N, C-alpha and C positions, 0 to 999 in steps of 0.2 A: 589074585589080589588086584585091585583097581589102581592104575597109575594116575595120580592127580597132578603130576609135575607139569603137564602141558597147560595147566591153568595158572601157573605161577606168574606169568607176565600180564595177566588181566588186572586192570585197575578197577576194583569193585569195592562197594561199600554197602553198609546196611541201609536199607530204605528209610529207616527211621533217623539216620544221621542227617544233619543239615548239610545241604549241598553247597559247595564253595567253588568259585572259579579257579582255574589253573592259570597261574601267572608265570610268564617267562620274562626274565630281565636280561637286556642286552647291554653290553658295555659301549657299543658304538651304534650310530643310527642305522636302522634296518628298513628294508621294504618287505612287506608281507603280501604274499600271493595266496588267495583263498580259492581252492579248486573244489571239485566235486567230492574228492575223497581225502584231501590232505591240505594242510597249511604249511607253506614253505616260507622261510625267512632268509633273506639275503642282505648283505651289507649294502647300504645305500651309498650313492655317490655324494660327494661333498657338494652342498648347495649353499650359496650365500643368500640367506633369507633377509638380510638387512636391505630395506628400500633406500634407494638413493634420493633423499629429499632434495638434494641440490639440483636435480633435473626438473623439478616443478617450477614453472615460471611464476614470477611474482611482480607486482606493480610497485614501483617506487614513487615517492613524492617528487614534484617538480623541483622543489628547493632542497632536495636531499644531498646535493653535492655542491662543492665550491664552484664559483664562477670560473669558466674556462676548463673545467675538468672534463676528461673524456667520458662521455655518457653512452658510448656505443653499446655497451653491455645492457644498459637500461633500455635502449632502443630495441634491442633484440628481444628482451623480456616482454615489452609492450607489444611487439609484433606477434610473438608467440601467443599471448593472451588474446590479441585481436583475431588471429586466425582461428583460435578455438571458438570465440564468440560467433564468428561468421559461419563456421561449420554448424553451430547450434541454432542458426537462424536469427541471432540477435545482431542485426546490422547496425543498430544505433550504438551499441556498446563497442562493436568493432571499429566504427568510425571514430568514436571518442578516444579509444586507445591508440589508433593510428595517428590521429591529430596530435596526441600527446607525444608519440614517438617522433613526429616531425619537429615539435618544439624542442625536444631533447637532442636534436641533431640528426634526424632521420634522413635528411637530404643527402648526407654523406654515406648512407648505407644503401646499397643497390636493392631495388625492388620495393622499398617501403612506400615511396611516392606513388608508384603504379598500383600497389595494393590499396592505397587509400582512395585512389580514383575509382577503382572497381568496387570498393566497399560503399562509396557514396552512390554509385549507380544502383547497387543492391538495395541500399536504404531508400532511395527514391522510388524504386519499384515496389518495395514493401509498403511504403506510406500510401502510394497510389492505390494499391490493392486494398489496403485497409479502408481508405476513404470510400472506395466503391462498395465495399462489403458492409460498412457500418453506417447507420443513420447519422445525420448531422447532429453534432453535440450542441448542448444548450449554450447560449451566449454567456461567456464568463463575466460579462458586465450587465446582465439582465437585471433591471431594477436596482443597479448599483453604479459603479464607475471605476475610474482609474486614478491612482494616487502617484503622481510624479514618476511614472514608470517603475515604481517599486513593487506594486501589486495591483491586481484588479480584483473586484469583488462583486458579488451578486447576492440576491436574496429572494426568498419566497415568503409567504405568510408565516411559515413554520421554521425556516432555517436561513442561515447566512453561509456563504462560501467565499473563501479567500484563496486566490492564486498568487502566492508570494514568489517573485522571481529570485532565483538563487544562482550561484556560480555554476557554469556548465559541468564541472567535475564533481559536483556535490553528490554524495552517496547517502543512502538511508541511514547507515550506521553513524554518520556524522551529525545527525539531526536530533535535537531535543525539543519536544513540543509540550508546553505546560499550559493547561486550560483550567481555569476556575470559573465560578459563576460571575466573577467581577473582573477578571484580569486574564491577559494573554501574554505568553512569552515564547518566541521561537528562536532557537540558537543553532548555529552550525559552524563546525571547524573552529571552535573556541571563541566565536564572536556572536553577539546578539543581532539577529536579523530583523526582528520585529517585536516590540514590547509596548504594552499600554493597557489602559482600562477600557473594557467594552462600553459601547455607547449605552446599551441596556444589558440587563442580566441575561445569561444564557443557562442552559441546562447541560452542564459538562458530563461527559461520559468517563468511566474509569480508564478506558483506553481510547484516547482521541482518534477520530477518523481522519487520517491524513495519508498522503502518498506523494511520490515524486512523479511528475508528468511533464509533458510538453504543452505549453500554453503560449499561443501567439508566437510560435517558432522559437520559444525560449524555454529553458529548463525551469520548472516551477514546483513549489510545494503547494499542493491543494489541501485545504483544511475545511471540513464541514462541521458546523456546530448548530445545535437546535436552540431557537429562541425560548426563553423562559415563559411559562404560562402567566397570564395576568392574575393578580391576586383575586381571591374570591371566586375563582372558576369562571370568570367572564370570558366569553368567546369573542375576543377583540383582536384584530390584526394590528400589530405595531410595526410600522414601516420605518426602517432606520435611515437616517440621513448620512451616516458614516459608520465605519466599523469600530474605530477607537476614538475616544475623546481627544480633542485637540488636532485630529486629522482633518484634511479638507472634506467638506460635506457636499451633498447633492440636494437638489430641490425635490422633496418627496411629492410635491404637488404634481410633478410631471410623470409620476409612476402610473403606467396604464392600469395595472391591477388595482391600484388604490382608487383611481378614478372610477373603475367599474364597480368597486365596492361602494363608493359614494353614490353612484347612480342607483344601485340596488337599494341603498339605504333611503335615498330620497323617494324612490318608488314605494317602498314599504311605508314610509311616513305619510306619503300622500294617500295611499290606500287606507291606512289606519285613520287618518283624519276624515276621509269621506265616510268610512263606516261609523265613526263616532258621531259625525254630524247627522247621519241618518238615524242613529239610535236616539239622539236628543230630540230630533223632530218627531219621531214616533212616540216618545214619552210625552211630549208637549201636546200632541193631538189625541192622546188616549182619553176616552170618556170614563168618568168615574163610575164605578159599579157600586150601587147601594147594597148594603148588607143589613139584614134584619137580625138584630141582636136579641130581640124579644124583651119581655119584662122579667125582671128578676123576682 
């Protein structure tokens, strides 16, 4: 007789049965080691998986505390953020944060003032390198002007650009820019920075083209808008004397590009006049040609 008892421990099933995974449930956390021939489970060590969010530095507002309050903790937070920015190569952000730390009382915290000096040196080196590597930028007042130190503006035949000066600590998240075909409004930190009616119509985009930059060594919001096309599809350049109605204006007669356009227009008119005169002279001197119409 054949002894089949040796097969009793085999886990077998009919090939036609649907295969299902084998699941082992543990009452405590386990570590699983998968080897060539076996899977071993062992109890895991207790691990605290909760992240300590309190260790993440954060920036507080300048006026977040009462006058005379100890702000050394805020100084250290700004310093930590500044050191991170410097490690990431953002010297401008590092200088901004360290200058803020000094305003909050950083002079009483060892090392902050020295770090600020080093950051300024790093920023100067970065700016100098960028100036050597990049071509000279366009004049922010080209074909435009300055308005009482509030903003500078420039224009081409197709577009106008505004560089609106903003507080040094202004962040992009604090800015709201509203552009319609007839009106402009720029706000930041709960206050209106610039608002008014365009001198002429513009072609607004769904997402206005703006960014925070450095202009004339000051923090500024750069906004670019396209001029609206003339009605009837006429290809005529309209040179603006000002950005917004009621603002100081410039003399458009002094715009070099406009003068060049006028010179080209005069040359065209002169050439057209000469050609028209030659045509009239040719018509006047033309001899009549007799035509025999015959007898009907």
